[in-house]
Every structure is written in structure tokens, then in C-alpha cells.
GUTORDO-295659 format. One record per residue (C-alpha): residue in one letter; x, y, z; residue number from 1. Coordinates in pm, 1 decimal. Example, Ala and Ser with C-alpha at 12.3 -4.5 7.8 and 13.67 -1.06 7.14 Angstrom:
2
resn_east_north_up_resi
A_1230.0_-450.0_780.0_1
S_1367.0_-106.0_714.0_2
END
This chain:
239
resn_east_north_up_resi
M_12291.3_11057.6_8110.7_1
D_12499.4_11206.0_8457.1_2
L_12321.3_11032.7_8725.4_3
I_12208.3_11382.9_8897.0_4
D_11986.1_11424.1_8572.5_5
R_11829.0_11075.9_8630.7_6
E_11476.3_11115.4_8768.8_7
L_11139.3_10893.8_8792.2_8
F_10855.2_11125.3_8751.8_9
V_10515.1_10978.7_8851.0_10
D_10228.6_11189.9_8844.1_11
S_9802.6_11139.7_8776.0_12
V_9801.3_10799.8_8907.5_13
Q_9411.0_10726.1_8925.7_14
F_9302.1_10326.5_9040.0_15
S_8965.2_10201.5_9149.3_16
Y_8891.6_9832.9_9230.5_17
T_8517.7_9921.8_9213.4_18
S_8340.2_10173.3_9033.3_19
D_8226.9_10349.3_9376.3_20
R_8526.2_10353.6_9525.9_21
Q_8864.1_10577.4_9432.3_22
L_9168.2_10410.4_9581.4_23
L_9391.6_10651.2_9431.0_24
T_9295.9_10982.6_9276.1_25
G_9621.7_11183.0_9191.1_26
G_9970.0_10989.5_9311.9_27
Y_10214.0_11226.6_9225.2_28
L_10591.2_11191.8_9332.3_29
V_10955.0_11284.2_9237.4_30
L_11232.3_11032.0_9312.9_31
K_11616.3_11181.1_9193.4_32
V_11953.9_10994.7_9249.5_33
G_12028.7_11121.5_9629.2_34
D_11661.3_11099.2_9721.7_35
I_11545.2_10865.7_10032.6_36
I_11137.7_10912.8_9996.4_37
G_10930.3_10762.3_10329.1_38
L_10610.6_10678.7_10173.2_39
L_10368.5_10667.8_10452.7_40
G_9997.2_10609.4_10488.1_41
R_9757.1_10418.8_10719.3_42
N_9643.6_10031.3_10574.7_43
G_9426.5_10057.7_10284.2_44
T_9523.3_10405.0_10133.1_45
G_9678.4_10221.7_9818.6_46
K_10086.7_10217.3_9917.9_47
T_10153.8_9897.2_9759.6_48
T_9909.8_9987.2_9446.4_49
L_10102.6_10322.1_9394.0_50
M_10452.2_10126.9_9398.5_51
K_10289.6_9833.9_9186.6_52
I_10174.9_10074.3_8903.7_53
I_10489.5_10294.5_8890.9_54
F_10662.9_9934.9_8836.7_55
G_10453.7_9842.8_8572.2_56
A_10281.8_9501.2_8776.1_57
Q_9954.4_9626.4_8821.1_58
R_9761.6_9881.2_8544.6_59
A_9612.3_10168.3_8623.0_60
Q_9300.5_10372.6_8503.9_61
N_9542.2_10631.8_8442.5_62
A_9923.3_10726.3_8524.2_63
Y_10153.5_10911.4_8372.2_64
I_10523.1_10784.5_8437.3_65
R_10828.7_10925.2_8313.5_66
V_11153.6_10771.6_8349.7_67
N_11479.8_11004.2_8247.4_68
G_11280.7_11238.7_8054.5_69
K_11126.2_10936.8_7848.3_70
K_10715.3_10860.2_7935.0_71
V_10692.6_10478.6_7930.3_72
R_10416.4_10212.5_7983.6_73
T_10560.7_10015.8_8228.3_74
A_10886.7_10107.6_8455.6_75
F_11048.2_9756.2_8478.7_76
S_11096.5_9763.2_8108.6_77
T_11310.2_10006.6_8122.8_78
K_11569.7_9771.4_8368.6_79
E_11598.1_10166.1_8538.1_80
V_11342.8_10019.6_8815.8_81
C_11354.8_9742.3_9101.3_82
Y_11066.0_9655.1_9320.8_83
L_11085.3_9472.5_9608.7_84
P_10740.4_9289.8_9698.2_85
Q_10596.2_9263.2_10035.3_86
D_10582.7_8852.9_9931.8_87
P_10975.2_8661.5_9885.5_88
F_11023.2_8597.9_9517.7_89
L_11343.8_8391.0_9522.7_90
P_11305.8_8009.4_9488.0_91
T_11322.2_7812.3_9777.6_92
S_11550.8_7502.7_9611.7_93
F_11788.2_7760.6_9509.8_94
T_12116.2_7776.7_9768.3_95
V_12174.9_8123.2_9894.2_96
K_12500.9_8158.1_9682.1_97
K_12322.9_8033.0_9376.4_98
S_12061.4_8272.0_9440.9_99
I_12332.1_8582.4_9432.0_100
A_12507.2_8396.2_9109.1_101
F_12102.1_8366.1_8941.0_102
M_12012.4_8793.6_9026.5_103
L_12383.7_8969.2_8985.1_104
T_12656.1_8928.7_8732.4_105
D_12869.0_9243.8_8826.9_106
P_13164.2_9012.6_9050.4_107
L_13219.6_9282.3_9268.0_108
S_12858.4_9301.3_9366.0_109
I_12840.7_8919.0_9401.8_110
E_13160.8_8944.9_9668.0_111
R_13022.0_9255.7_9866.5_112
I_12700.3_9002.8_9911.0_113
E_12887.7_8668.8_10001.3_114
S_13128.9_8806.6_10230.9_115
D_12825.6_8999.2_10417.9_116
E_12856.7_8888.5_10805.0_117
I_12479.0_8748.8_10769.1_118
I_12511.6_8630.6_10444.0_119
K_12896.3_8472.0_10448.5_120
P_12733.5_8186.4_10720.0_121
I_12424.0_8054.5_10517.2_122
L_12593.6_8051.9_10121.3_123
D_12566.8_7667.6_10122.2_124
N_12148.9_7674.9_10295.8_125
K_11843.5_7668.8_10069.1_126
I_11634.5_7915.3_10084.0_127
A_11351.8_7725.4_10197.2_128
V_11556.4_7656.1_10517.8_129
I_11681.2_8015.7_10633.8_130
S_11496.0_8239.6_10820.0_131
G_11246.8_8526.9_10724.4_132
G_11489.5_8774.8_10791.5_133
E_11774.7_8676.0_10674.4_134
L_11552.1_8606.6_10356.8_135
R_11392.2_8965.4_10347.6_136
Y_11781.4_9099.7_10407.4_137
L_11925.2_8905.7_10145.0_138
E_11622.2_8999.0_9907.3_139
I_11713.4_9398.9_9987.8_140
L_12088.6_9321.9_9911.8_141
L_12016.7_9161.0_9581.6_142
L_11768.6_9476.0_9470.5_143
I_12001.5_9755.0_9561.6_144
E_12286.8_9523.2_9381.9_145
Q_12124.9_9560.4_9051.9_146
P_12221.8_9819.9_8775.7_147
A_11915.0_10003.8_8837.7_148
T_11860.3_10389.9_8926.6_149
F_11613.2_10323.8_9103.1_150
I_11458.6_10083.8_9407.7_151
L_11099.9_10078.2_9533.3_152
L_11134.3_9901.2_9886.9_153
D_10769.4_9759.1_9973.9_154
E_10798.8_9668.0_10339.8_155
P_11137.0_9631.9_10406.4_156
F_11194.9_9622.7_10760.4_157
S_10886.4_9398.2_10793.5_158
G_10992.2_9069.4_11012.1_159
I_11393.6_9139.4_11051.0_160
S_11556.3_9212.6_11381.1_161
P_11687.0_9489.0_11529.5_162
I_12041.8_9417.3_11387.7_163
L_11949.0_9352.6_11046.5_164
K_11737.8_9686.4_11019.7_165
E_12011.0_9889.0_11107.1_166
K_12207.6_9733.4_10847.8_167
V_11933.0_9755.5_10607.1_168
Q_11922.3_10131.7_10658.9_169
S_12306.2_10160.1_10640.3_170
A_12288.3_10007.2_10301.6_171
I_12012.6_10213.6_10186.2_172
L_12227.9_10555.1_10308.3_173
N_12506.1_10412.0_10130.8_174
K_12385.8_10327.8_9810.8_175
S_12165.1_10655.7_9764.2_176
K_12456.0_10814.7_9668.2_177
E_12408.2_10659.7_9354.4_178
K_12045.5_10542.7_9306.7_179
G_11700.2_10726.3_9441.1_180
F_11482.4_10513.8_9694.5_181
L_11091.5_10476.3_9760.8_182
I_11066.6_10298.8_10064.0_183
S_10682.6_10230.5_10229.1_184
D_10689.3_10058.4_10586.9_185
H_10461.8_10054.1_10856.7_186
D_10765.0_10081.4_11115.6_187
Y_10750.4_10456.9_11025.5_188
M_11047.9_10515.0_11283.5_189
N_11272.8_10329.8_11068.3_190
V_11144.3_10464.1_10743.5_191
L_11215.1_10847.4_10944.4_192
D_11552.8_10773.9_11043.0_193
I_11678.7_10746.6_10670.6_194
S_11440.4_10964.7_10469.6_195
S_11553.6_11285.5_10296.4_196
Q_11166.1_11336.5_10202.2_197
I_10848.5_11221.3_10328.2_198
M_10512.8_11183.1_10112.4_199
L_10209.3_11097.7_10287.2_200
L_9927.8_10874.7_10112.7_201
E_9589.4_11007.7_10213.0_202
N_9255.5_11042.7_10009.4_203
G_9387.5_10941.7_9673.3_204
G_9703.9_11174.3_9675.5_205
C_10045.0_11194.5_9815.0_206
R_10069.2_11500.2_10060.8_207
K_10428.4_11604.4_10086.0_208
I_10554.5_11647.1_10463.0_209
N_10781.5_11880.9_10576.9_210
K_10871.0_11823.6_10914.5_211
K_10796.8_11450.5_11072.0_212
E_10568.6_11637.6_11362.5_213
E_10309.8_11690.8_11067.9_214
L_10237.9_11316.9_11082.2_215
E_10072.4_11404.7_11422.6_216
Q_9792.6_11582.9_11224.8_217
F_9711.5_11300.4_10950.7_218
Y_9904.1_10975.9_11070.7_219
V_10046.6_10882.9_11425.0_220
P_9893.7_11015.1_11771.0_221
I_9948.1_11317.9_11849.8_222
G_10246.8_11359.3_12087.4_223
T_10415.2_11060.3_11887.4_224
F_10775.2_11281.2_11851.2_225
D_10745.4_11521.7_12194.9_226
K_10984.4_11223.9_12330.1_227
Q_11195.0_11167.9_12039.9_228
S_11582.6_11356.1_12142.6_229
D_11615.6_11359.1_11787.4_230
D_11421.9_11648.0_11648.9_231
R_11576.1_11677.7_11266.3_232
D_11293.2_11678.9_10973.2_233
P_11274.1_11473.4_10699.9_234
V_11438.6_11651.3_10452.5_235
N_11799.7_11654.7_10690.5_236
S_11750.0_11334.7_10829.2_237
N_12041.8_11125.7_10624.2_238
A_12279.1_11417.7_10648.1_239
END
């Protein structure tokens, strides 16, 4: 199957923690190679839950998920989908170098990460002693170098410096030529900077946002984008 034909299709996602409160009532999105979809929403709207359901780490009351045309119960079983959780996942007793070797098998991918200007100086350090920002950056690089086609990133910009945020943005944009990304982060400006599409999760469903100014009706304070010199809409923001 050609890269252009690959697709992660998600529809009719329903989830509730209790019988009297539906968190998700009809989650829907389509992620293709080349897409960077920013998934925004207020606290408690279910962004993380939706990502976990798509990946297969959380069971929903109902969900229709199709990977490359084939319906699946869990996307992770296809090895076509990777998920970055909010919490660290690398063993703290591993060195950075061992973590890279543990997560990757492709020599070129390993070389790219080991030669990164942020990672190279800390290769021999244990995961337990590197900074939170360095750890988050390492985890993101390890995931986007996986052979999976679709990458789900939950709060990738959380706890990292402005310089690392720029490097993460650059890495995502570069890899979007061969992968599709779904990104959720409260640091929405960094998400908007690189997104080709914006989805707003509210009232249990996904609302497509055509221009970032529409977010002022549902998500951010009115006037948020008045002082933004860049008036590109999300569809063209990574062109």
C-alpha cells in the first residue's frame, strides 16, 4: 500500500466513566499521511481519553476504528500507530544510549537520534538523572522514528524549553512527509504553528475548525489572535 493511501479512520467513539455522564458521544476524525491534526479542547473534554481509545489503551463503550481500510479492535496491534502518553515510559535505570537501542532497530534512526545536538552529550547518562525536558524530547524522537505511520502525541510540548519546542516542531514537520500526526496540547499556539487541520473536542464530539479565529467562539478568549502577525489559517499553517 502506497503511503498516500494509508489512513487512520475513527468514528462513533462513545465513552463514559459513569452512567449519568457521557464524556465522548461521537468522536470522529480521519488522519492521513501528511496530516498534522491539532486536537484542542478544554480540560476534561476527553482529549487524552480519545487518544487512548484510538491506540487501544482504553476501552470505549463504542468505537469504530479502521487502519488502512481494515477495521481493528486496537490500533496498536497493527504496529501502524504509536502513542506518546503524558507520563514518562522509559526505564529509569537505562542509559539514554541503551534506551535508544531498546526502542529502535534501524541503524539510520539510531544514528539520527544519537547525533542530535541535545541527545549526544547525555548518551551515557541514566534516564533517572536527565532533565524532564530532555526526557520528553528523547521520547518524542524515539516515537517519531518508529516504523509506525500514525503518531499520537499527548502534551508533547509540556515541560520543555522554547528551544526544544522549536526542535520538536521541526522534527514533526519533517516526518509528516511520511507519517500522520495527531497532537493534543494545552500549549495550543505551538500546535497551531504546525497543524494542517484543527479539531476541537467539545460536548463529546469533534468540531472541525477552518480558521483559527473560530477558536475564539469556543475555546480561547475573544481577541486572542488580534495581535498575531501571522494570519494563516490552520489548513495552510505548515505549508
